[in-house]
C-alpha positions as CSV (number, residue, x, y, z in Angstrom):
1,M,-13.3,45.0,29.3
2,S,-12.8,46.7,32.6
3,S,-15.5,49.2,33.7
4,S,-13.3,51.4,35.8
5,C,-9.7,52.5,36.0
6,T,-7.5,53.8,38.8
7,A,-7.0,57.0,36.7
8,D,-10.6,57.9,37.4
9,R,-9.7,59.1,40.8
10,F,-7.9,62.1,39.2
11,L,-10.8,63.0,37.0
12,D,-14.0,64.9,37.9
13,R,-16.9,63.3,36.0
14,G,-14.4,62.1,33.4
15,R,-12.7,65.4,32.9
16,L,-9.1,66.4,33.9
17,V,-9.3,69.5,36.1
18,R,-5.7,69.4,37.1
19,T,-2.7,67.3,36.2
20,P,-1.4,65.1,39.0
21,R,2.0,66.1,40.5
22,R,3.5,62.6,40.9
23,H,5.1,61.4,37.7
24,A,3.5,57.9,38.0
25,D,0.1,59.4,38.5
26,R,0.6,61.8,35.6
27,A,1.7,59.0,33.3
28,L,-1.4,56.9,34.4
29,V,-3.8,59.8,33.6
30,L,-2.1,60.6,30.2
31,E,-2.3,56.9,29.1
32,H,-5.9,56.7,30.2
33,L,-6.8,59.9,28.3
34,A,-4.8,58.9,25.2
35,A,-6.9,55.7,25.0
36,R,-10.0,57.8,24.9
37,V,-9.0,60.3,22.2
38,L,-7.0,58.3,19.7
39,A,-6.9,54.5,19.1
40,P,-3.7,52.7,18.2
41,G,-3.5,52.7,14.4
42,E,-5.7,55.7,14.0
43,R,-4.8,59.1,12.5
44,A,-6.4,62.4,13.2
45,S,-6.0,66.0,12.1
46,E,-4.9,68.6,14.6
47,V,-8.5,70.0,14.6
48,E,-10.1,66.6,15.1
49,L,-7.7,65.6,17.9
50,T,-8.0,68.9,19.7
51,E,-11.8,68.6,19.5
52,R,-11.7,65.1,21.0
53,I,-9.4,66.2,23.8
54,G,-11.7,69.1,24.5
55,A,-14.3,66.6,25.8
56,F,-11.8,65.8,28.7
57,T,-10.3,69.2,29.6
58,D,-10.7,73.0,29.4
59,D,-7.2,73.3,28.0
60,P,-7.0,70.9,25.0
61,V,-3.9,72.4,23.5
62,R,-1.9,71.8,26.6
63,L,-3.2,68.2,27.0
64,R,-2.4,67.5,23.3
65,R,1.1,68.8,23.9
66,D,1.4,66.7,27.1
67,L,0.4,63.6,25.2
68,V,3.0,64.3,22.5
69,E,5.7,65.0,25.1
70,A,4.9,61.8,27.0
71,G,5.5,59.8,23.8
72,L,1.9,58.6,23.6
73,V,0.9,60.6,20.5
74,G,3.1,61.4,17.5
75,R,2.7,64.3,15.2
76,R,4.0,65.4,11.8
77,A,6.5,68.3,11.9
78,D,3.9,70.7,10.5
79,G,1.2,69.5,13.1
80,A,-1.2,68.5,10.4
81,A,-1.5,64.8,11.5
82,Y,-1.4,63.0,14.8
83,W,-1.3,59.3,15.7
84,R,-0.9,57.0,18.7
85,E,2.7,56.0,19.2
86,R,2.1,53.0,21.4
87,S,-0.6,50.9,23.0
88,T,-1.4,51.2,26.7
89,P,-3.2,48.9,29.2
90,H,-6.1,51.4,29.0
91,D,-6.9,50.6,25.3
92,D,-9.0,47.6,26.5
93,E,-11.1,49.6,29.0
94,D,-14.7,50.7,28.6
95,G,-14.7,54.2,26.9
96,A,-11.5,53.6,25.0
97,R,-11.6,54.5,21.3
98,P,-12.1,51.4,19.1
99,R,-9.2,50.4,16.9
100,P,-9.8,51.1,13.3
101,A,-10.8,48.1,11.1
102,D,-8.1,49.1,8.7
103,P,-5.2,50.7,10.6
104,W,-2.5,52.5,8.7
105,P,1.0,50.9,8.8
């Protein structure tokens, strides 16, 4: 596992204080944070995911929406359940959420 990531340069002590302007940098940060809040194969309720995201930003609702809009996190139409849409290179970094032992299909 890697101990650091290039996305760290956009974070202040692990927290997102402002979203990068460049598309490539923004995508990098969103992938990095997605790996820390929801593992591939893991489901979470809206409340649980928002709480996890709150550890990384003062605006967890906006970051949750950004993750969905970026195609990193999927959600049910009623917003009751969220899941990771795809894996990223950040899933193998230190600090990434561990994959569940029994992922859902």
